C-alpha positions in Angstrom: 66.4 111.4 96.9 66.9 109.2 100.6 67.4 111.0 103.9 70.2 109.9 105.7 70.3 110.8 109.8 72.2 108.0 111.0 73.5 104.7 110.3 71.7 101.7 110.2 74.5 99.0 111.6 78.6 99.2 111.7 78.7 96.7 108.9 76.3 94.5 106.2 75.5 91.0 107.2 74.4 90.3 103.5 77.0 88.9 101.0 78.9 91.4 98.6 76.1 90.3 95.7 73.4 92.3 98.0 75.5 95.3 98.9 74.9 98.1 96.3 77.9 100.5 97.8 77.9 104.4 98.1 81.9 105.8 97.3 83.2 108.4 99.6 85.8 110.6 99.3 87.1 110.7 103.0 86.5 113.8 103.9 83.2 113.4 103.7 82.9 110.8 107.1 84.0 114.4 109.0 81.6 116.1 107.5 77.1 115.7 109.3 75.9 117.4 106.1 76.5 116.1 102.0 75.1 114.5 99.1 76.1 111.4 97.6 75.0 109.0 94.8 74.7 105.0 95.2 76.2 102.9 92.0 72.8 102.1 91.2 71.6 105.8 90.8 70.0 105.9 94.0 70.8 109.8 95.0 70.9 110.2 99.3 70.8 113.5 101.2 72.7 113.2 104.7 71.9 114.9 107.6 73.9 113.0 110.5 73.2 112.7 114.7 76.5 111.3 114.4 79.6 110.5 112.0 79.8 107.4 109.5 82.0 105.0 110.0 83.7 102.8 106.5 81.0 100.2 105.8 78.5 101.7 107.5 74.5 100.2 106.4 72.7 103.3 106.1 69.9 102.4 103.9 68.1 98.9 103.2 65.7 98.3 100.3 64.4 95.3 98.4 66.5 92.6 100.2 69.7 95.3 99.3 72.3 96.4 101.5 73.4 100.2 101.0 76.5 100.3 101.9 79.3 103.9 102.4 82.7 102.7 101.5 85.9 105.1 101.8 87.5 105.6 98.9 91.2 104.7 98.9 93.7 107.4 98.0 97.5 108.3 97.8 99.4 108.5 100.8 103.1 108.8 101.8 104.3 105.8 103.1 107.2 105.9 105.5 108.6 102.6 107.2 109.8 102.6 111.2 112.6 100.3 111.4 113.4 101.3 114.8 112.0 103.4 118.1 114.5 105.9 117.5 113.7 106.4 113.8 110.0 106.3 114.2 110.2 109.0 117.1 111.7 111.4 114.3 109.7 110.5 112.1 106.7 111.0 114.3 107.9 114.2 116.0 108.6 116.2 112.7 105.5 115.0 111.0 103.6 115.9 113.7 104.9 119.7 113.4 103.2 119.8 110.0 99.7 119.3 111.6 99.0 116.5 109.2 97.0 113.4 109.7 98.3 110.5 110.0 97.8 106.8 110.4 100.3 104.6 112.6 100.1 100.6 111.4 102.9 97.8 112.9 106.0 99.0 110.8 105.4 102.5 109.1 103.5 105.7 109.3 100.5 106.7 106.1 100.5 110.8 106.1 98.7 112.6 103.7 99.6 113.3 100.4 100.5 117.1 100.8 103.3 119.4 99.2 104.3 120.2 102.5 105.4 116.4 103.3 106.8 116.0 100.3 109.3 118.5 101.0 110.2 116.8 104.6 110.5 113.7 102.9 113.1 115.6 100.2 114.5 117.0 103.0 115.0 114.4 105.5 115.8 111.6 102.7 113.7 109.4 104.5 112.6 106.1 102.1 109.1 106.5 101.4 106.4 104.6 98.9 103.0 106.1 97.7 100.6 103.6 98.4 96.7 103.7 97.0 94.4 102.8 100.4 91.8 103.3 102.4 93.4 105.8 104.9 92.0 106.0 108.6 94.6 108.7 110.4 94.2 109.2 114.0 91.7 111.6 115.1 93.0 114.6 116.4 92.1 115.6 120.3 91.7 118.6 121.8 94.2 120.1 124.5 92.1 120.3 127.7 93.6 122.8 130.2 
């Protein structure tokens, strides 16, 4: 097992055929300690100083970069058509305290039963794409 304490780079400069992928579920990016296996069977243990990012190079061997990649997941995508509607969607979704990502024209929200109920109750049109979900980071309130 290879022990990783930090990423070597936030992205690989090698062509895709020289990259070995370690697929990781989004929630693992929030942890300091975890284990996973790369696509070539190499086992890794993580005891991280800082969080990893998607596409981070975590190890190098024999001219290959080992790259951790976030797995896509199903989310709710709510189109934001105008500022008033966007504010209402953001406010009501925010009250659920679910992870969310804002794109130029939509809000992506964690696929969750509470969100499904809100979507049904409000009658908002939505889709359920499978994407690499990058929710905004939570910031604690300060006095």
